[in-house]
C-alpha positions in Angstrom: 15.3 5.1 15.5 14.3 8.6 14.6 16.1 10.0 17.7 19.3 8.2 16.7 19.2 9.6 13.2 18.6 13.1 14.5 21.4 12.8 17.1 23.8 11.5 14.4 22.8 14.5 12.2 23.6 16.9 15.0 27.0 15.3 15.7 27.7 15.1 11.9 27.0 18.8 11.5 28.9 20.1 14.5 31.7 17.6 15.0 32.3 15.4 11.9 31.8 17.9 9.2 34.5 20.3 10.2 37.0 17.5 10.7 36.1 15.7 7.4 36.7 18.8 5.4 40.4 18.2 5.9 40.2 14.5 5.1 40.0 14.8 1.4 37.2 14.6 -1.1 35.5 11.5 -2.4 34.7 11.5 -6.1 31.3 13.0 -7.0 30.2 9.7 -8.6 30.7 7.9 -5.3 28.7 10.5 -3.4 25.9 10.5 -6.0 25.9 6.7 -5.8 25.6 6.7 -2.1 22.7 9.1 -2.3 21.1 6.8 -4.9 21.5 3.9 -2.5 19.8 6.0 0.2 16.8 6.8 -2.1 16.6 3.1 -3.1 16.5 2.2 0.7 13.5 4.6 1.1 11.7 3.0 -1.9 12.5 -0.5 -0.6 11.0 0.4 2.7 7.7 1.4 1.0 7.7 -1.9 -0.9 8.3 -3.9 2.3 5.5 -2.4 4.2 3.1 -4.6 2.3 4.7 -7.6 4.0 3.4 -6.5 7.4 0.3 -8.5 8.1 -3.0 -6.6 8.5 -4.5 -6.5 12.0 -7.8 -8.4 12.2 -10.7 -6.7 14.0 -10.7 -9.5 16.6 -7.0 -9.4 17.2 -5.6 -7.6 20.3 -2.6 -5.3 19.9 -0.3 -7.8 21.6 -1.4 -10.6 19.4 -0.9 -8.5 16.3 2.6 -7.5 17.3 3.7 -11.1 18.0 3.3 -11.8 14.3 4.1 -8.3 12.9 7.3 -7.5 14.7 9.8 -9.0 12.3 8.2 -7.7 9.1 7.8 -4.2 10.7 11.5 -4.2 11.6 12.4 -5.3 8.1 10.3 -2.3 6.9 12.1 0.2 9.1 15.7 -1.2 8.6 16.2 0.2 5.1 14.9 3.6 6.2 17.4 3.6 9.1 20.3 2.7 6.8 19.2 5.2 4.2 19.0 8.1 6.6 22.3 7.3 8.3 24.0 7.0 4.9 22.6 10.3 3.8 23.8 12.0 7.0 27.2 10.5 6.4 27.3 12.0 2.9 26.2 15.3 4.4 29.0 15.1 6.9 31.5 14.5 4.0 30.2 17.1 1.6 27.9 19.6 3.4 25.4 18.9 0.5 21.9 20.2 0.9 20.6 17.3 -1.2 22.1 14.8 1.2 20.4 16.3 4.2 17.1 16.5 2.2 17.4 12.8 1.5 17.9 12.2 5.2 14.9 14.4 5.9 12.7 12.3 3.5 13.8 9.1 5.3 12.8 10.7 8.7 9.4 11.7 7.3 8.9 8.2 6.1 9.8 7.0 9.6 7.0 9.2 11.0 4.5 8.0 8.3 5.3 4.3 8.8 5.0 4.4 12.6 3.6 1.5 14.5 0.1 3.0 14.7 0.0 3.2 10.9 1.0 -0.4 10.6 -1.7 -1.5 13.0 -4.6 0.2 11.2 -3.3 -0.3 7.7 
């Protein structure tokens, strides 16, 4: 997921951004709203991480992930959407704030990695 976000950011910077500059501007309220939705997605991901079951000391890794896969994916899905939306806003505007929001989402991806969820 992180790799996909980073690749999309590279494509957005070098390919989409120059072409979207000619496409016309979106209202500032819409862009700010989209960034707000991205930040809300990051916050939602932090709330949803509590739904991932804790790994018991006697549980094997395979047994843990048979029950934790769906809640873990539901934790990472808002982060993925938030980061992709922030990169899209960056491609439309070139805003430093938008790429910072995308970077926060990527950092949360790193923090909420599968190893963290196993030992939580």
